[in-house]
N, C-alpha and C positions, 0 to 999 in steps of 0.2 A: 248417187251422183247429185241429187238435189241438195243434199246436206252440204256437199262440197261447195256448191254454188252459193248457198246462204252464208257459209263461213267466209267466203271470199268477199261477199258484199258487205258483211260486217267489218271485215278487216279494212276494206277500202273506205268505209263510212267514217271510221275513226281516223281523223287526219292529224297532222302535226300541230295545228293551232289548237285543236281540242285537247290534245295531250298537254300542250304547254299551258293552257288555261287551267287544266286540272292540277298540274304540278304547282302552279302559282297559287291556286286556291289552298292546296295542302300546306304550302310554305307559309301562307298568311295565317292559317289556323295554328300551325306550329309556333309562329311568332307570337300570336295572341296568347297562346297557352304559356309561353315562356314569360311574357309580360305579366300575366296573372300570377305565375309562381313567384316572380321577383317581388311583386307588390305584396303578396301575402307573407312572404318571408320577411320583408321590411316591416310590415305591420307587427309581426310576431316579435321581431328583435326590438322594435320600439316599445312594445308593451312590456317586454322583460326589463328594458332599461328604466321605464317609468316605475315598475315595481321595485327595482333595486334602489332608485332614488327615494321612493317612499319609505323603504326600510332604513335607508341612511338618515332620512329626516327624523324618523322615530328614535333612532340611536342618538342622534345629536340632541334632540329634545330631552332625552333621558340624561345625557351627559350634562346639559345645561342645568337641569333640575338638581343633579348631584353637586355640581359646582356651586350653585346658589346655596344649597344646604351647607356645604363645607365653609363657604364664606360666612354664613350666619353663625355657624358654630365657632369659627375662629375669631369673629368680632364680638362675641358675647362678652359682657363685662367680667364674668368669672374667668374666662379664658385669657382675656387681656391682663387681668390682675395676676394670674398664674405666670404668664410670660414675663410680666414686669418683675415679679419676685425672682424668677429664674435669672433675670439680667442684673439682679442686685438692687432693684428699686424698691422703695418702701414708702408708706405714707409719711409726710413730714411730722416732726414732733412739734410741740407748741413753741419750743425755743427756736425752731427754724422758721416759724411763721411770723410774718410782719403784717400788722393790721394798718390799713391806711384810712385816715379820717379826712373826708373832703369837706372844706368849709361850705356853708350854705347848701348842704345837701341833706336831705331832700329839700327842694325849693319850698319856701314857706307859702302856704296857701293863703289867699285873702281871708281875713277873719269873717266868719259867718255871724249871723245874728246870735246873740247869747241864748243858750237854751239851758234847760234845767238838767239835761243829761250830761253836761260837760264835767260836772263834779264827779259823777259816777265813772266817766271815762278816765279821769285822772286817777281815781282810786284803783280802777282796773289796771291801768298802766303801772302803777307802783306795785301792785300785787304781782304782775307778770315779771317785773324787774327783780323783785325780791325772790320770786320762785326760781328764776334763772340763776341768780347769784348763789342760792342754796344748792342748786343742781351742780353748778360748776365747782363749788367748794367740796361737795361730796365726791366728785370725780377727780379732785386733786388738781384742778386747773386754777392757777393763780389769777386773780382779778387784775393785777397790775402788770399786764402783758405790755411789752414795749410797743409803742405805736408811732407812726409817722403821720404828720399832718401835711396835707397837700395844700398849696396855696395857688390861687389862680394866676 
């Protein structure tokens, strides 16, 4: 019978406000647990998104490098010449070329003090002119190419 009285005292000691407080405490703990789960899930999803963006950046960098290489190949002089030939273009012949002579060009420099090397320079100039004339003759390029003289 004493056990029956102790049980009754325990049952009456636990009141409605105590039970309500305990239930509210458990609900608060459950709510905190759910907030923690949501935050950790969001952090995981954000981390995965960052990783996907990094992989996309690497792919785009590789694509940019490949495109820069393709541009370099397509704009190389041999490739341009090949495409020009495919379009029917060719280097001009000498008959298609017109040379323009501009009066007073190059502009005459003021005469410097006479030096002893001026005679050597003149002989070097004539040597170079003779050399070019011989070279052009060997290549079959006529020296009397039609030219146009520009006037100011």
